[in-house]
C-alpha positions as CSV (number, residue, x, y, z in Angstrom):
1,M,45.5,21.4,1.7
2,F,43.3,23.0,-0.8
3,Q,42.2,26.6,-0.1
4,V,39.0,27.9,-1.9
5,Y,38.8,31.7,-2.8
6,T,36.3,33.8,-4.6
7,S,37.2,36.8,-6.9
8,T,35.6,39.5,-8.6
9,D,38.6,40.3,-10.9
10,K,42.2,39.3,-11.7
11,S,43.5,41.2,-8.7
12,E,45.2,39.4,-5.8
13,L,43.5,42.0,-3.6
14,S,40.0,40.7,-4.6
15,K,40.6,37.3,-3.4
16,N,38.3,36.1,-0.5
17,L,39.2,32.8,1.4
18,I,36.0,30.8,1.6
19,G,37.5,27.7,3.3
20,E,40.3,25.2,3.5
21,F,39.9,21.5,2.6
22,K,42.0,18.3,3.0
23,E,40.0,16.7,0.0
24,W,40.0,17.6,-3.3
25,D,36.3,16.7,-3.9
26,D,35.2,18.8,-0.9
27,A,37.3,22.0,-2.3
28,M,35.6,21.8,-5.7
29,D,32.0,21.3,-4.3
30,C,32.6,24.5,-2.0
31,A,34.1,26.6,-4.7
32,E,31.0,25.6,-7.3
33,Q,28.3,26.4,-4.6
34,A,30.3,29.7,-3.8
35,I,29.7,30.9,-7.2
36,E,26.4,29.4,-8.1
37,G,23.6,32.0,-9.2
38,K,26.1,34.8,-8.9
39,K,27.2,37.2,-11.7
40,G,30.8,38.5,-12.0
41,I,32.6,36.3,-9.6
42,R,34.7,33.2,-10.2
43,Y,36.4,30.6,-7.8
44,I,40.2,29.8,-7.5
45,V,41.5,26.7,-5.7
46,E,45.1,26.6,-4.7
47,E,46.9,23.6,-3.0
48,T,49.9,23.8,-0.7
49,N,52.2,20.9,-0.5
50,G,54.7,22.0,2.0
51,T,57.0,23.8,-0.5
52,V,58.2,27.2,1.2
53,N,59.9,30.2,0.2
54,S,63.0,31.9,1.8
55,Y,60.6,33.6,4.4
56,G,59.0,30.1,5.4
57,E,55.8,31.0,3.7
58,Q,53.9,28.4,1.9
59,I,54.0,28.4,-1.8
60,P,50.4,27.7,-3.1
61,T,49.8,26.3,-6.7
62,V,46.5,27.3,-8.5
63,V,45.1,23.8,-9.4
64,A,41.5,25.0,-10.4
65,E,40.0,28.1,-11.6
66,S,36.5,29.0,-13.0
67,D,35.6,32.0,-15.7
68,F,33.6,34.9,-14.6
69,N,30.1,34.2,-14.2
70,D,27.9,36.4,-16.5
């Protein structure tokens, strides 16, 4: 499962969930469209593969990240 976020800075607090996708191509299409034509924003794509921490929460892995649009 892939989660797509946008962010306005490097802080975890600025991440906004855009969508969840099963397919990599769908996630990347969404990510690129989410920042297209916007300044000062980037996308982050995280993947969860079933790995959980001691609290039972899934551990995401960042698999794609863009630079900030200028």
